[in-house]
C-alpha positions as CSV (number, residue, x, y, z in Angstrom):
1,X,3.9,-25.3,10.1
2,X,4.6,-22.3,7.8
3,X,6.4,-19.3,9.2
4,X,5.5,-15.9,7.9
5,X,7.9,-13.0,7.5
6,X,6.6,-9.5,7.1
7,X,8.8,-6.9,5.4
8,X,7.9,-3.3,5.5
9,X,7.5,-0.3,7.8
10,X,7.1,-1.5,11.4
11,X,7.6,0.5,14.6
12,X,8.7,-1.3,17.8
13,X,9.4,1.7,20.1
14,X,8.6,5.4,20.7
15,X,5.0,5.6,19.7
16,X,2.9,8.7,19.5
17,X,-0.3,9.0,21.5
18,X,-2.3,8.3,18.3
19,X,-0.3,5.2,17.5
20,X,-0.7,3.9,21.1
21,X,-4.5,4.0,20.5
22,X,-4.1,1.1,18.1
23,X,-3.1,-1.2,21.0
24,X,-5.3,-2.9,23.6
25,X,-2.7,-3.3,26.3
26,X,-0.1,-0.8,27.5
27,X,2.1,-3.3,29.3
28,X,3.4,-5.6,26.5
29,X,6.1,-5.2,23.9
30,X,4.5,-3.7,20.9
31,X,4.9,-3.8,17.1
32,X,2.9,-1.3,15.0
33,X,2.7,-2.3,11.3
34,X,2.4,0.8,9.2
35,X,2.9,-0.8,5.8
36,X,3.7,-4.3,4.5
37,X,5.8,-4.4,1.4
38,X,6.1,-8.2,1.3
39,X,4.8,-11.2,3.1
40,X,7.0,-14.3,2.7
41,X,6.2,-17.9,3.7
42,X,8.9,-20.4,4.8
43,X,8.9,-24.0,5.9
44,X,11.2,-23.4,8.8
45,X,12.0,-20.6,11.3
46,X,15.7,-20.8,10.3
47,X,14.9,-20.0,6.7
48,X,12.7,-17.0,7.8
49,X,15.4,-15.6,10.1
50,X,18.1,-16.0,7.4
51,X,16.1,-14.0,4.9
52,X,15.1,-11.4,7.5
53,X,18.6,-10.8,8.7
54,X,19.8,-10.3,5.1
55,X,17.0,-8.1,3.8
56,X,17.2,-4.4,2.8
57,X,13.6,-3.7,4.1
58,X,13.3,-0.9,6.6
59,X,12.1,-3.5,9.2
60,X,10.8,-7.0,9.5
61,X,8.7,-9.2,11.8
62,X,8.0,-12.9,12.2
63,X,4.6,-12.7,13.9
64,X,4.7,-16.1,15.5
65,X,8.0,-15.3,17.2
66,X,7.0,-11.9,18.6
67,X,6.0,-12.1,22.2
68,X,4.1,-8.8,22.4
69,X,1.0,-7.2,20.9
70,X,0.9,-6.5,17.1
71,X,-1.4,-3.8,15.8
72,X,-2.0,-2.7,12.2
73,X,-2.2,0.8,10.9
74,X,-3.1,-0.2,7.4
């Protein structure tokens, strides 16, 4: 199963009221994707984490591993 790594501008904490309106539930962890610079595909989770941990991107997310709600502001 492919693993996807998103590189770009992603907020995980400290949302404005407007940003909170993108989410359905207020109790989960949250990730708000403002902009995706790159979407990379990997054959293993280990490969995805290795690239993520060595990237110069402002932030990154492996959606299948994130246990909260993901919203898009694109």
